VOBA-1610 file (N, C-alpha, C; in pm, whole numbers, padded with zeros to 5 digits, always signed):
BEGIN
Met+02593+05710-01367Met+02635+05644-01489Met+02754+05719-01548Gly+02855+05646-01593Gly+02972+05706-01653Gly+03002+05643-01788Ala+03107+05693-01852Ala+03146+05643-01983Ala+03297+05645-01997Ser+03347+05566-02091Ser+03490+05568-02121Ser+03510+05552-02271Asp+03626+05598-02317Asp+03665+05583-02457Asp+03816+05606-02462Ile+03873+05590-02582Ile+04016+05618-02597Ile+04038+05760-02648Arg+03929+05835-02664Arg+03937+05973-02713Arg+03890+06072-02607Glu+03933+06195-02625Glu+03884+06302-02537Glu+03735+06323-02563Pro+03656+06343-02459Pro+03512+06361-02477Pro+03477+06504-02517Asn+03356+06521-02569Asn+03308+06657-02594Asn+03245+06712-02466Arg+03216+06841-02466Arg+03167+06907-02344Arg+03032+06852-02299Thr+02946+06819-02395Thr+02814+06766-02359Thr+02828+06638-02281Leu+02916+06550-02326Leu+02935+06423-02258Leu+02992+06441-02118Ile+03090+06531-02105Ile+03153+06558-01976Ile+03050+06604-01873Ser+02951+06681-01917Ser+02853+06737-01825Ser+02753+06634-01775Gln+02751+06516-01836Gln+02649+06418-01802Gln+02695+06313-01701Gly+02821+06317-01662Gly+02867+06221-01563Gly+03015+06192-01576Pro+03068+06101-01493Pro+03212+06069-01496Pro+03254+06015-01633Tyr+03375+06051-01673Tyr+03429+06004-01800Tyr+03576+05970-01780Glu+03617+05854-01832Glu+03755+05810-01821Glu+03810+05778-01961Ile+03931+05823-01990Ile+04001+05776-02108Ile+04062+05642-02071Leu+04016+05536-02137Leu+04047+05401-02092Leu+04064+05308-02211Glu+04173+05233-02211Glu+04200+05131-02312Glu+04157+04996-02256Val+04063+04932-02323Val+04002+04811-02268Val+04100+04694-02259Thr+04211+04702-02331Thr+04311+04595-02323Thr+04402+04609-02201Glu+04384+04715-02122Glu+04464+04735-02001Glu+04381+04693-01879Gln+04395+04567-01839Gln+04307+04510-01737Gln+04324+04577-01601Glu+04446+04606-01561Glu+04468+04664-01428Glu+04401+04800-01416Arg+04417+04882-01520Arg+04354+05015-01516Arg+04202+05002-01523Leu+04153+04908-01602Leu+04009+04883-01608Leu+03954+04849-01471Glu+04022+04760-01401Glu+03977+04722-01266Glu+03983+04841-01171Arg+04086+04923-01183Arg+04100+05040-01097Arg+03984+05137-01118Val+03946+05159-01242Val+03835+05250-01273Val+03703+05194-01219Val+03682+05064-01234Val+03560+05001-01184Val+03550+05016-01032Arg+03662+04993-00965Arg+03663+05007-00818Arg+03641+05152-00777Glu+03712+05243-00843Glu+03708+05384-00804Glu+03568+05441-00816His+03496+05406-00921His+03363+05462-00944His+03252+05370-00894Glu+03290+05259-00830Glu+03192+05164-00775Glu+03091+05121-00882Ile+03145+05082-00996Ile+03062+05044-01111Ile+03002+04906-01088Asp+02872+04893-01113Asp+02807+04763-01095Asp+02758+04702-01226Ala+02778+04774-01339Ala+02740+04719-01469Ala+02831+04780-01576Ile+02881+04694-01664Ile+02965+04740-01775Ile+02893+04708-01905Tyr+02872+04811-01986Tyr+02816+04793-02120Tyr+02934+04795-02216His+02978+04677-02253His+03103+04662-02328His+03075+04675-02478Leu+03113+04790-02535Leu+03087+04819-02676Leu+03216+04838-02756Ala+03330+04837-02690Ala+03457+04862-02760Ala+03485+04749-02859Ala+03513+04784-02985Ala+03541+04681-03086Ala+03600+04745-03211Ile+03679+04665-03282Ile+03718+04697-03419Ile+03616+04630-03510Leu+03546+04706-03593Leu+03434+04654-03670Leu+03480+04575-03792Ser+03382+04522-03866Ser+03409+04422-03969Ser+03501+04471-04080Ala+03470+04585-04141Ala+03551+04632-04253Ala+03691+04672-04207Thr+03699+04746-04098Thr+03828+04786-04043Thr+03908+04663-03999Gly+03839+04565-03945Gly+03904+04444-03898Gly+03972+04366-04009Glu+03914+04365-04127Glu+03975+04294-04239Glu+04102+04364-04287Arg+04112+04493-04262Arg+04234+04565-04299Arg+04343+04548-04193Asn+04303+04517-04070Asn+04400+04500-03961Asn+04350+04389-03867Pro+04359+04264-03912Pro+04303+04154-03832Pro+04371+04134-03698Gln+04502+04162-03690Gln+04571+04146-03562Gln+04515+04241-03456Leu+04491+04366-03497Leu+04434+04464-03405Leu+04293+04423-03364Ala+04214+04376-03461Ala+04076+04335-03431Ala+04074+04222-03329Trp+04161+04123-03346Trp+04166+04012-03250Trp+04208+04062-03113His+04308+04149-03109His+04362+04200-02984His+04255+04278-02906Val+04192+04373-02972Val+04095+04459-02904Val+03967+04381-02871Asn+03915+04309-02968Asn+03783+04246-02950Asn+03787+04130-02851Thr+03892+04047-02859Thr+03895+03928-02776Thr+03958+03955-02639Leu+04077+04016-02639Leu+04141+04047-02511Leu+04059+04148-02434Gly+03999+04245-02503Gly+03918+04346-02435Gly+03803+04284-02358Leu+03727+04195-02423Leu+03616+04130-02354Leu+03665+04041-02241His+03773+03968-02265His+03827+03882-02160His+03863+03964-02036Asn+03923+04081-02056Asn+03958+04167-01943Asn+03834+04211-01866Val+03730+04249-01940Val+03605+04291-01876Val+03547+04176-01792Leu+03547+04057-01849Leu+03491+03941-01777Leu+03575+03904-01656Glu+03707+03917-01668Glu+03794+03888-01554Glu+03769+03986-01439Val+03752+04113-01473Val+03722+04213-01371Val+03588+04182-01305Ala+03489+04145-01386Ala+03357+04110-01331Ala+03368+03989-01239Arg+03448+03890-01278Arg+03465+03770-01195Arg+03537+03803-01065Glu+03644+03881-01074Glu+03723+03912-00955Glu+03646+03995-00854Leu+03569+04091-00902Leu+03497+04181-00811Leu+03363+04124-00766Asp+03311+04027-00843Asp+03190+03956-00804Asp+03072+04050-00779Leu+03063+04156-00857Leu+02950+04247-00840Leu+02913+04321-00968Val+02985+04291-01075Val+02965+04365-01199Val+02886+04282-01300Arg+02775+04338-01347Arg+02701+04278-01459Arg+02763+04327-01590Val+02753+04247-01695Val+02819+04281-01821Val+02722+04267-01937Phe+02722+04368-02025Phe+02653+04357-02154Phe+02759+04340-02262His+02738+04238-02348His+02830+04212-02459His+02757+04233-02591Ser+02812+04318-02676Ser+02751+04342-02807Ser+02810+04246-02910Ser+02730+04144-02945Ser+02769+04055-03054Ser+02711+04110-03184Ser+02708+04029-03289Ser+02678+04083-03421Ser+02627+03974-03514Ile+02554+04015-03618Ile+02516+03922-03725Ile+02638+03873-03801Ala+02756+03930-03774Ala+02879+03884-03837Ala+02917+03743-03793Val+02852+03690-03689Val+02880+03552-03646Val+02829+03451-03748Phe+02738+03492-03837Phe+02682+03399-03935Phe+02776+03384-04055Asp+02743+03289-04143Asp+02834+03260-04253Asp+02755+03219-04377Pro+02821+03190-04489Pro+02749+03156-04612Pro+02660+03032-04599Glu+02690+02943-04505Glu+02611+02821-04488Glu+02488+02844-04400Thr+02482+02957-04332Thr+02370+02989-04246Thr+02247+03021-04331Pro+02127+02975-04293Pro+02006+03015-04366Pro+01995+03168-04375Lys+01972+03218-04494Lys+01974+03363-04516Lys+01846+03432-04469Asp+01735+03364-04483Asp+01606+03425-04451Asp+01555+03374-04317Phe+01518+03471-04230Phe+01466+03437-04097Phe+01566+03348-04025Thr+01691+03393-04022Thr+01802+03315-03965Thr+01770+03275-03821Pro+01774+03146-03790Pro+01732+03100-03656Pro+01834+03132-03548Gln+01790+03124-03424Gln+01877+03147-03309Gln+01992+03046-03306Glu+01959+02920-03318Glu+02059+02813-03318Glu+02086+02771-03462Thr+02208+02796-03509Thr+02239+02768-03648Thr+02390+02754-03666Ile+02434+02741-03789Ile+02576+02724-03821Ile+02648+02857-03800Leu+02762+02853-03731Leu+02843+02972-03708Leu+02987+02943-03753His+03017+02974-03877His+03153+02963-03931His+03188+03093-04002Pro+03200+03203-03929Pro+03221+03333-03994Pro+03351+03338-04073Lys+03351+03420-04177Lys+03466+03430-04266Lys+03543+03561-04248Thr+03512+03637-04143Thr+03586+03760-04112Thr+03641+03749-03971Val+03751+03820-03946Val+03807+03817-03811Val+03711+03880-03711Tyr+03635+03980-03755Tyr+03534+04041-03668Tyr+03432+03936-03624Gly+03380+03859-03721Gly+03284+03755-03689Gly+03343+03650-03597Ile+03469+03613-03622Ile+03536+03513-03538Ile+03547+03564-03394Thr+03583+03691-03378Thr+03594+03746-03242Thr+03459+03752-03173Lys+03353+03775-03249Lys+03220+03782-03187Lys+03171+03644-03144Val+03198+03540-03224Val+03166+03404-03181Val+03247+03370-03055Thr+03375+03405-03056Thr+03460+03383-02940Thr+03404+03453-02817Gly+03355+03576-02836Gly+03297+03652-02726Gly+03173+03586-02670Glu+03087+03533-02757Glu+02968+03463-02709Glu+03006+03341-02625Leu+03106+03266-02672Leu+03150+03146-02600Leu+03219+03182-02468Leu+03299+03289-02471Leu+03364+03335-02347Leu+03260+03374-02243Gly+03156+03444-02288Gly+03050+03484-02196Gly+02983+03364-02133Asp+02952+03263-02216Asp+02891+03142-02162Asp+02984+03074-02062Tyr+03114+03073-02091Tyr+03211+03011-02002Tyr+03215+03081-01867Phe+03215+03215-01870Phe+03224+03290-01744Phe+03096+03282-01663Asn+02988+03234-01723Asn+02866+03212-01645Asn+02889+03114-01531Lys+02981+03020-01552Lys+03003+02920-01446Lys+03070+02981-01324Tyr+03128+03102-01342Tyr+03185+03174-01228Tyr+03083+03269-01165Gly+02961+03264-01214Gly+02856+03349-01159Gly+02850+03488-01220Val+02925+03511-01330Val+02921+03642-01397Val+02789+03656-01471Asp+02717+03762-01443Asp+02589+03791-01508Asp+02619+03867-01637Ile+02635+03793-01747Ile+02662+03855-01877Ile+02549+03823-01972Lys+02504+03927-02041Lys+02397+03912-02140Lys+02439+03986-02266Gly+02382+03947-02380Gly+02419+04015-02503Gly+02327+03982-02618Val+02336+04065-02722Val+02255+04046-02842Val+02344+04051-02965Arg+02295+03991-03072Arg+02361+03998-03202Arg+02302+04115-03280Phe+02371+04228-03276Phe+02320+04346-03344Phe+02326+04330-03496Pro+02222+04372-03566Pro+02234+04394-03710Pro+02305+04528-03733Gly+02305+04578-03857Gly+02361+04710-03882Gly+02286+04815-03803Val+02358+04908-03741Val+02296+05011-03656Val+02292+05144-03731Ile+02173+05200-03743Ile+02153+05327-03813Ile+02134+05437-03709Ser+02220+05540-03716Ser+02211+05651-03622Ser+02197+05783-03697Ser+02117+05871-03640Ser+02106+06007-03696Ser+02206+06101-03632Val+02288+06048-03539Val+02384+06131-03466Val+02527+06082-03490Ala+02551+05954-03462Ala+02687+05900-03472Ala+02723+05872-03617Pro+02842+05913-03662Pro+02886+05885-03799Pro+02921+05739-03818Pro+02935+05692-03942Pro+02975+05553-03967Pro+03107+05522-03898Gly+03121+05394-03852Gly+03236+05361-03769Gly+03325+05250-03820Gly+03318+05217-03950Gly+03408+05116-04003Gly+03344+04979-04020Gly+03211+04975-04029Gly+03140+04848-04046Gly+03096+04827-04189Thr+03056+04705-04219Thr+03011+04672-04354Thr+02877+04735-04387Thr+02795+04762-04286Thr+02665+04824-04309Thr+02670+04977-04300Asp+02790+05035-04304Asp+02804+05181-04296Asp+02725+05253-04404Tyr+02704+05187-04518Tyr+02634+05254-04629Tyr+02494+05299-04589Ala+02434+05230-04491Ala+02298+05266-04450Ala+02293+05404-04387Val+02406+05451-04334Val+02415+05585-04277Val+02480+05681-04378Glu+02587+05635-04443Glu+02657+05719-04540Glu+02564+05771-04650Thr+02468+05687-04690Thr+02375+05727-04796Thr+02304+05857-04761Phe+02260+05871-04636Phe+02190+05993-04594Phe+02283+06114-04594Tyr+02403+06094-04537Tyr+02499+06205-04532Tyr+02532+06256-04673Glu+02561+06163-04763Glu+02601+06202-04898Glu+02484+06261-04977Ala+02364+06211-04951Ala+02246+06268-05018Ala+02228+06414-04979Met+02245+06444-04852Met+02228+06580-04803Met+02343+06671-04848Lys+02464+06616-04847Lys+02582+06699-04872Lys+02612+06717-05021Asn+02604+06607-05097Asn+02649+06612-05237Asn+02541+06575-05338Gly+02432+06516-05292Gly+02329+06474-05386Gly+02365+06350-05464Arg+02475+06285-05428Arg+02515+06161-05495Arg+02596+06076-05398Tyr+02599+05945-05425Tyr+02671+05854-05337Tyr+02727+05738-05418Thr+02853+05705-05395Thr+02913+05586-05455Thr+02916+05477-05349Cys+02836+05372-05371Cys+02816+05269-05269Cys+02914+05153-05291Phe+02964+05098-05180Phe+03065+04992-05186Phe+03004+04852-05188Val+02870+04842-05188Val+02805+04712-05210Val+02705+04728-05325Glu+02657+04616-05376Glu+02566+04617-05490Glu+02428+04668-05451Glu+02348+04698-05551Glu+02219+04764-05530Glu+02116+04675-05462Arg+02112+04547-05493Arg+01998+04464-05455Arg+02008+04386-05324Pro+02127+04343-05280Pro+02131+04260-05158Pro+02067+04327-05038Val+01988+04250-04965Val+01915+04299-04848Val+01990+04257-04722Leu+02008+04352-04629Leu+02071+04321-04500Leu+01984+04376-04387Pro+01989+04313-04268Pro+01910+04361-04155Pro+01975+04480-04085Met+01892+04572-04040Met+01937+04694-03972Met+01851+04719-03849Ile+01899+04808-03762Ile+01817+04854-03650Ile+01850+05001-03624Tyr+01748+05078-03587Tyr+01766+05219-03557Tyr+01826+05233-03417Met+01919+05325-03402Met+01995+05338-03277Met+01907+05343-03151Pro+01801+05425-03144Pro+01719+05427-03022Pro+01659+05291-02988Asp+01624+05212-03091Asp+01571+05078-03066Asp+01682+04988-03012Gly+01803+05004-03065Gly+01916+04926-03016Gly+01948+04957-02871Leu+01937+05085-02833Leu+01960+05124-02693Leu+01853+05066-02602Lys+01729+05068-02647Lys+01620+05011-02566Lys+01643+04862-02543Val+01680+04792-02649Val+01707+04649-02637Val+01819+04622-02537Thr+01925+04703-02544Thr+02039+04687-02454Thr+01997+04696-02308Leu+01916+04796-02277Leu+01869+04813-02139Leu+01770+04703-02100Asp+01684+04663-02192Asp+01583+04562-02162Asp+01646+04426-02131Val+01744+04387-02211Val+01804+04255-02188Val+01883+04254-02057Met+01943+04366-02022Met+02017+04372-01895Met+01924+04363-01775Asp+01799+04408-01792Asp+01701+04400-01684Asp+01630+04266-01679Ala+01658+04179-01776Ala+01587+04051-01783Ala+01622+03962-01664Asp+01525+03882-01623Asp+01543+03787-01513Asp+01633+03674-01561Leu+01753+03664-01502Leu+01851+03566-01546Leu+01798+03424-01539Ser+01713+03397-01442Ser+01662+03261-01423Ser+01570+03217-01536Arg+01517+03314-01613Arg+01426+03282-01723Arg+01499+03258-01854Leu+01628+03286-01858Leu+01700+03286-01984Leu+01763+03150-02014Lys+01736+03101-02132Lys+01805+02984-02184Lys+01935+03028-02251Asn+01925+03138-02326Asn+02041+03199-02390Asn+02090+03314-02301His+02212+03359-02326His+02264+03470-02246His+02335+03575-02331Thr+02434+03532-02407Thr+02522+03628-02475Thr+02496+03640-02624Asp+02395+03570-02676Asp+02387+03554-02822Asp+02247+03569-02878Phe+02164+03652-02817Phe+02027+03666-02865Phe+02022+03728-03005Asn+01954+03660-03097Asn+01925+03722-03226Asn+01840+03847-03205Leu+01862+03946-03290Leu+01791+04074-03280Leu+01751+04119-03419Ala+01623+04145-03438Ala+01572+04187-03569Ala+01524+04331-03563Gly+01543+04402-03673Gly+01489+04537-03687Gly+01411+04544-03817Val+01476+04595-03921Val+01415+04604-04053Val+01521+04570-04157Ser+01481+04505-04265Ser+01576+04466-04370Ser+01545+04541-04499Phe+01650+04589-04565Phe+01632+04660-04692Phe+01762+04661-04769Ser+01754+04694-04898Ser+01871+04706-04984Ser+01908+04853-05001Val+02025+04878-05055Val+02065+05017-05084Val+01971+05078-05186Gly+01931+04999-05285Gly+01840+05050-05387Gly+01709+05096-05328Glu+01654+05017-05234Glu+01528+05055-05169Glu+01546+05181-05087Leu+01658+05192-05017Leu+01686+05311-04937Leu+01696+05435-05026Ala+01768+05422-05136Ala+01786+05535-05228Ala+01652+05581-05285Ser+01563+05486-05316Ser+01433+05525-05372Ser+01349+05603-05271Lys+01363+05570-05142Lys+01290+05645-05038Lys+01349+05785-05022Ile+01481+05796-05030Ile+01546+05927-05018Ile+01504+06017-05134Arg+01486+05960-05252Arg+01448+06040-05370Arg+01310+06104-05355Lys+01228+06054-05264Lys+01100+06120-05239Lys+01121+06257-05178His+01238+06277-05116His+01271+06406-05053His+01378+06481-05132Ile+01468+06406-05199Ile+01574+06465-05281Ile+01566+06398-05418Pro+01479+06447-05507Pro+01448+06378-05633Pro+01570+06353-05721Asp+01671+06438-05716Asp+01786+06423-05805Asp+01898+06337-05746Phe+01873+06276-05633Phe+01977+06195-05567Phe+02020+06079-05657Glu+02152+06065-05675Glu+02208+05960-05761Glu+02296+05866-05680Val+02287+05737-05710Val+02372+05637-05646Val+02439+05553-05754Ser+02569+05539-05743Ser+02643+05446-05829Ser+02700+05336-05741Tyr+02725+05221-05802Tyr+02764+05103-05724Tyr+02900+05053-05770Val+02997+05058-05677Val+03133+05011-05704Val+03170+04916-05589Pro+03126+04790-05597Pro+03151+04696-05487Pro+03301+04675-05462Asp+03339+04669-05335Asp+03478+04639-05299Asp+03479+04517-05206Tyr+03583+04500-05128Tyr+03597+04382-05042Tyr+03481+04368-04943Arg+03411+04477-04914Arg+03300+04470-04820Arg+03179+04397-04878Gln+03172+04389-05012Gln+03066+04312-05074Gln+03078+04164-05036Glu+03200+04113-05033Glu+03221+03974-04996Glu+03177+03948-04852Ile+03199+04046-04765Ile+03152+04032-04626Ile+03001+04031-04622Ala+02939+04126-04690Ala+02793+04136-04690Ala+02728+04008-04745Asp+02793+03943-04841Asp+02737+03822-04901Asp+02728+03707-04802Thr+02802+03714-04693Thr+02800+03604-04594Thr+02695+03627-04485Trp+02628+03740-04487Trp+02537+03775-04378Trp+02391+03749-04416Pro+02302+03738-04317Pro+02161+03706-04344Pro+02086+03823-04408His+01969+03789-04462His+01877+03890-04514His+01777+03934-04408Ser+01738+03841-04324Ser+01642+03872-04217Ser+01669+03778-04099Ile+01620+03817-03981Ile+01656+03750-03856Ile+01532+03702-03781Asp+01539+03581-03727Asp+01437+03529-03636Asp+01481+03561-03493Asp+01412+03654-03428Asp+01448+03690-03290Asp+01343+03641-03190Ser+01278+03530-03222Ser+01171+03479-03135Ser+01223+03439-02997Ala+01350+03395-02987Ala+01403+03360-02855Ala+01407+03481-02762Ala+01449+03596-02815Ala+01451+03718-02735Ala+01311+03759-02693Arg+01216+03744-02785Arg+01078+03780-02754Arg+01020+03689-02645Glu+01050+03560-02656Glu+00993+03464-02562Glu+01060+03470-02424Glu+01194+03491-02422Glu+01266+03482-02296Glu+01268+03612-02215Trp+01263+03727-02282Trp+01262+03852-02205Trp+01177+03963-02268Gly+01088+03923-02356Gly+00987+04017-02403Gly+01037+04123-02499
//
């Protein structure tokens, strides 16, 4: 197993297997790396996230859409590469049911990130006709105890912990009460591996499985942290990310994933 990124790796990562500095928008180099290392599965995670994407929509479209297309083209040409595509709850919109959002529903996202993720789901379905084995899930906000926030609208779910430990206070960019769905990183990794191992013949869906974890508000999170840091303070100064959060669901119906691949 190997990894790639656009940054130099740390020593721990280097010791665990092959590593390539690779820009996903460079298709020829991507194909060369896949051939050289005899890669048979690509876990495609490269993306410009929702908040960063609204500040630079051209870059988000370029990386998110062209990047996935390049991966799928390489998989089609080599006829041996399976692909995992990370979609997102950003595909939903204000018209989507907020509670227990169904698998099949309205998808009119209002962010370029959401638009690229819907495009990615459709591209994946299209490449199925070429025999490309692509599967994917719609991730909620991902909470990690290791990786720092990466430019998403749900970054507050991680930033809250860092700021509580470091400063004892946090200024949050969304309001106190809205509830959004989240998933803990180890659970997200398990899901990624499980869906890739799923029997393709059993799947009705492929690139767009709803995924549920746990839903909570910033206020609820802060109250739990205060059980350990009683003086922890949170103030709320909503910015443009509040508008993004307002378009997303409160909770997710992932029964299709449960029924089709357990």
